[in-house]
N, C-alpha and C positions, 0 to 999 in steps of 0.2 A: 647569610643573606636574611635578613627579619624586616618585619613592617616598620619598626623603627629607623632601619637603614634606608627604605625606601624615602618616608617623610621627611629628613634630613637631607636626602639628594634634591627632593623635588621643592623643600621648603615651605613645607606645607605641615599640617599636626598628624599624629598617628590617627586621628579619627576620620580626617579626610580621608587618608589612603582606605581606611576600614570600609567608609563609605563609598568609594569609588569602588571598591570591589564586594561590597554587600547590596549596598543601596546607590546605587549610580543615579537614580532619579532626582536625588537630595542634592545632589554637587553640580555647580555650575557647569556649562559644557566645557569651556575654557579650561577648567580648574581638573576636569575629569580625564581631557585630552593629553594634557602636561602630565600628569599622574599616569597614567597609562604608560605613556611615553618612556616615563622613568623605570617604568615595572620591565617594562621590555626589553630597554638597554641595559639594567642590571640584572637581568634574569632572575627576577625575582618569582618565587613559586608559593602559593598560600598553602600552610597547612591543612590539608582536607579533613584531617580526624579534629583537629582544633575548630574548626569551623562547622562542621557538624555538631559540635558539643554546644557550639556558641550559637547554631541557627535554629536548630533540631532539624536541618536539613540533609539529606544525605548526598543531592546531586546527580542522583541516580533515576534513570528511567528504565523499566521492565518490560520486556516484550519477549513472548514465546517463539519459538521457531519450530516449523512444522515440518513432517517428515518430508524427506525429498523425494520420495515416489519415484517414478521412472528417469529422474535426474532433469525432466526436459521442462515442463509446467512449472517445476516448483523452483527453477532457478529466477525468475521473477523474484522470488522474496530474499535471494543475495542482493541482488540487486538492490534493493529496497530498505534492508539492513545496513548493506554500506553508505547508501546516502543519509539514512538516520544517523547513522552514527556521526558522521561527518558533519552532518547540521546542527545536532546537539552538542558535538563537541565544542562549535563555534558559540555555542549559548552557554558552555561552563557546564553542561551535564554529559555523562558518561551513559554506556545502554550497558544493560544486566539480561543477559540470555538464561532462559529456561526452558525446558520440553514437559509437556503434559500430554496424555494420550486423548483427555476429553474432557469437557467441561466441569466435572465434577473434579480431576486430578489436576485442572488447572486453578480451582478456587483454593484447594488444599495446598497447592503450592503458593497462592498468593500470601496465605498464612503465614507460611513458612520464611516467604521472604521477607514480611513485613517483623516479623519477631526476629530475624538475624542481621536483616539489611537496611531496612525500614525505606525502601525505595519511595523517592516524592512520587511518583505517578507511573502510570501503566499505559502500554501500546497495546488495543488487541487486532489480530488478525483473523482472517477465517470466519467475519460474522455470518449468522446465519438464522432463521428464524428460531424463537423461542431463546436466546442466546442467555445461558445461566448467569455468564462471567458479567455481563454488562450489569444484569438486574442485581448481582452481588454488589459491584463495585458503586452503582447510584444508592443503595440503600445504604452503606456505610460511609457516603458522602468521600469516597476517594477519587483523588484527580485522574481521568484517562481519558484518552482518545481512540477511536476505533479507524482502523484502516479498513473501510470496508460500512456499508449502511446497515442501519438495524433494519434488518428485514420483516422482524414484528413490532407492534406497538410498544413502546417502554414508557415508565410511569414519570419519565422528566423529562420533557421538550428541550432543556439545554444539554440533555447529551452531544456531546462533543462528536464529529465523526468527517473523514475525508476519504473521498472515494472516486475512481475513474468511471463514467459513464459509458458502461458496457454495451447498452443499448445505441449510443450513438457510434461505437466502433461497430457493429455489425450494420448497422445502417450505412457506416461512410463503405464498407466492404460489399454488401449488396448493390449500392449505386455505382459503383466501379464497374461491379460483371455487369449491371445493365447496361452501363455505358459503353461496354466493351460489347453490346450485342445480343447477351446472353439472356432467355428468358426463361428457361426452365433450372432455376436455382435452388438443391437442395440444402438443408442444414443438418448437422451431425452435432448435437449436445448432450448435457447431462440429463439424467433423470428428473421430472418436475418435481419441485420441493427446494432446490436451490436457488436463492436469492440469486445468484450470480449469474448461473447458468439461466435462468427465469427470464433475467433482466437483458442478456447476450442474444437469447431466443426471440426476445420481442423487440428487437431493432430488426431483424431479418424479415418477420413475420410484418411488421407494420410497413416495412417498406415495399415488399412486394403488393400487398392489399392496397397500396397508394398509387400502384401501377396496375392495378385489377388482374393480379396474378397469384396464382396459387404455389405451394411447391411441397416437395415431400419431407419430412423430418424423419431422425432417428434418434432415441437417447440412449446414451449406453456409458457406463462408467470410464472415467477420463483414463487414456493408454493408447498407446501405439496399436496394439495388435486389437483393441475394440474400436478403434478408428478406422480399422483396415476393413474389417468383419460389418461394422455398419454401413460403409460406403459400397462394399460389394452388395449389401443386401437393397440400398437403396438404388444404386445403379438398377440391378434386375429388375427390380421393381418399376422402375420410370427408365424406358432405353433414350428417352429425349430429353434426361437430363445433362446438362453443358457444364454445369459448375455447381460447387459444394462451396459454404460457409461455415467453419467449424468453430466450436466453443473454446478450443484452447488449440496448441501448437503440435501436442502429442496426438491429439485426434487427426489434424489436419497431415501429419507426418504419415500416418496411418494410411488414410485417404489418399495420398500419393502414390501409395502401393498398391492400392485397389484398381489404380486405372490399368485398361487394356490396351496392348496394341493397337492402333489404328481409332481408336475412340479417344481423342483428348479431353481431358476434362479439368477445367480451371480449378484450383482450391485456394484457398485462404484460411489463413489459423488466426489465433490471438495469443498475443504476449511478445510477439517478436524476441522470441528466445535465442541464444548464439546457434541452437541447433537447425531453426529458421534459416538463418543467415548464412549458415553454412550450406544449406542446400538450394538454397535460392527460393525460400517459402515464401511469399506475400504474406502480409502478418499485420494485425492491430499492434499499435505501440502504446504501452501505458505511459504516461510521463511520472515515471518514479521517485525520481529525485524531487519535482516540485512536489508530488504528495509527501515524500518525507518531510520537506520542509516546511508544508503546511500542518502536517502533525505536530512537529515540533513547536512551531510558532505558537497554536492552538494550547499547548501545555505549557510554555513559556509564560503567556498571558495570565492563565490561572492560578499557576503557582506565584510569578510575582504580584498580581493583584486579585486575589481570589474573590474579591466583592464586585469586580468589575465584569461588566458584560461584553462579550468577546464582540468585534466587529462581525463575524458570523461564525458561530459554531459547526456550520454544515457546509463543506467546500467540496463541489462536484467539478471533477476535472477532466476537459476534453480528451480522448485518444486521438492518434492519427494512423494514416494506412503507410506503411512501407510497403510499396510496390517492387516486386520482382518477377522473375521470369514464369513462376508459377500462375499468374494471373494477369 
């Protein structure tokens, strides 16, 4: 099946079929739909190698995968990647995965990928203060979008990003606990300096301050054992604490294990992982499908119309609270 066969069956020129596939904006809507219907009926598939040589585009979007850690908090990445792959495919793109230990290794990987596969764009995850990756891509004018805010000032205001409002998530968690009658609500999060962790801590602190309340907090590295240790320490320091908001489900699962018989403590996690669902943990849910779709939309707009200003290069999505028996 060739493009000529499609043109004959559709009663149009080869150029019209080519435009439908490569430059749909120049084809009348009625003609475009007709050609696409014929393509679907005939089962035509474009030769991607030939298309890449002709257009200079690989139709590949590269994204790094992070270490799994304890297998709990990292599960959000699996859901995001699945949604990203599905959404990208609908736009005619494929996802190219790679791994890297740190910013320097990831930049070296960019250079290798650009030489071997020539990805059209990149998606950054795990954004952090002084992110060398974003600065490197910006300096070279390479299209990318970050899933996560740039936590440091960058030289280009048009740097596109999509993120979930972590502060709004912990605010919703804290408000829920206040509505249930809790007044001594602690927080277990990550050490200061983590953009994501600081953001999630801010929602808890801001909500308590708004109600003229204070609360103890503990900062530890992510993990179930660390969460349990931090919760035991916090509960021992303030016997009046009746609820805990945690920056991740891993920390929250540890906090659940720290509860003592006869002292009920409500616990809320973050990420709404499968582990949270399995044990009935109340958790903040991230709209990862919507986030992935927004990333692909920003990239597609930048790649198809590089000189056009996107409607919004910054997308901050609201999370939701999934309430279960733990709170």
